[in-house]
N, C-alpha and C positions, 0 to 999 in steps of 0.2 A: 175607665180602657180608654177612655182621650189620654189618660195618665200616661198609660203608656204606651200609646202611640205618640205623643210625645218628647217622652224621653228615645223614644229608640228611631226617632228622625235622622236621615244622617243629614249633618249639616255640610257637606262637603259636594263640590261640584263632578263634574267628570275630571278634572284634569288635578286636582286633591283627592280623588279618588282614586286616579291612575298612579299617584306619587308614591302616599301611604302604603296601597297593594307592592309597589314595589320595595321603599321600605322594610316594610310587615316582610318582605319574601327575604332580604339582607339580611337583616334580624335573624330569619328561620336559619338560612344557610351556616352564620358568621354561628350560630347556638348549638347547630348538627356539627358541624366542624372541631368546634370547644369540646366538646364529649367525644367525638370519635378522636382527637391528640388528648386528652386527657388519659383514658382507656391504652392507651402505647402506650405513654410515658410513665402510668399507674404498671402496667405488664414490664417493661422494661427496667425500673426501681425493683421489681420483683415481691413490691406491695400484696398484700396477701389478698386472693378474689373475694374473698368475704367479705372483704373494705367497700368493694365497687359491682357488689352482686346488683344492686335494684338501679343505679346508673348504667350497666350493661345492658338490661330489663329494655328500658327504655327508650338507649339508642335504638337496639335493634325492634320494639317497638313501631316507633317513628318511621327507622328503615323497614316493614314489611309493611305498612301505612301506606305509604310513597309509596313504594314499587306498588301495592294494589290497587291503586286509585289511578294512577297514571295507567295500567294497564285497563280498568277498567273506564276508563275518558278515550283509551287509544292515542298513547303519546309515548313516545318509547324516551326520545332525547331531543335535544335542543339542536344536535353539535350534531352528532352520530346517529351513523345509521341502524336500523335495527335487522343484520349478518352474518352470516359465520365468519369473519374476517377481523367485522369486530368486537366480536366475543373470544377469538383469538386474541389482541392483541392485549384489550380489557385482563384477558387471564394472564396474561404474561408480565403486564407488568406488575397485578397484588399478586401473584409467586415472585415477582423478582423485591416486593419491597415483605414480601414475608421470611422470605433469606434472610436476607437482609437485619431484618429485627431479629429471627433467628441467631443471628452469625452474634449482634453486637451483645447478644445476651446469653450466647453461650463462648466469646470473648472475652466479661468482665465477668463470667463463675467460676473460670479456669483459674483464673490469677497466676502464678506460674508453671501452671504445666499444662502450659495451654500445644494442643497437637493438632495440627492444620488439616489433617486426616480427615477426622474425626466432627474438625467444625464442617469444614466441607460437606460431606455427608448428609449429616445434622439441618446443612443449611440447604441441602439439595432436597434430599425427604421434602420436608416442610415444603419447600418451593413447589415441586410435581407437586405431588399435597393438595394444595392452594390452587395451582391454576387446574386441573380436573377435577376439582369440587368448581371452582369458578365456571369454568367452561358449562359445565354437567347446569349448574344454573341458571346461565345465559340464555342458554340453549334452550332450558323449561321455558322461561318468563319470553325472549323469542317466538317463540310456539304459541302462546298463551295470547303475543300480544298480534301476534299477525290474524289468526281467529277472530282475537276480536271485533280487528279492524272490517274482514273482512265480513260481520256483526252485522255489525255499524254503517256500511255501506252496504247493505242489504235493507234493512232499516230504510238510510235516507232513499232509498230507490221508490222502496215500497212507498214512502212518502211522496213522493217526487212524481208517480203514477196516477195517485188518486187525486 
């Protein structure tokens, strides 16, 4: 038992521990961003979906874990507020990004037979669909977050009364 404690002993002081946590967080977000970029690039280059299924599953698992743990701990975002305006802006940004990606894919696939009306329709529909789904998910997430905040505040108040 002493051997295990010796191996698990933390040799870092508080400042080193904070720096290590910062380095680990930056490494995680770099990895997360690179996976997202890789998935986007693969979708733009029309690689077969079966080639990146596991990568997509891992990306989504990390995403769901982050959302669940943040909501469980009463954390929404460091900079953004959990409100309807923010949800609208974020879903609009997501829709514009998806429209741009779909427009790029459509232009690439059409070679010389490009039709602007068709491209605009595809990009517009994908943007609208993405915006609606994103807004719905953000509103559900905001509701869960606000409910969790109320529960955490009630627990804190009951602990203070004791």
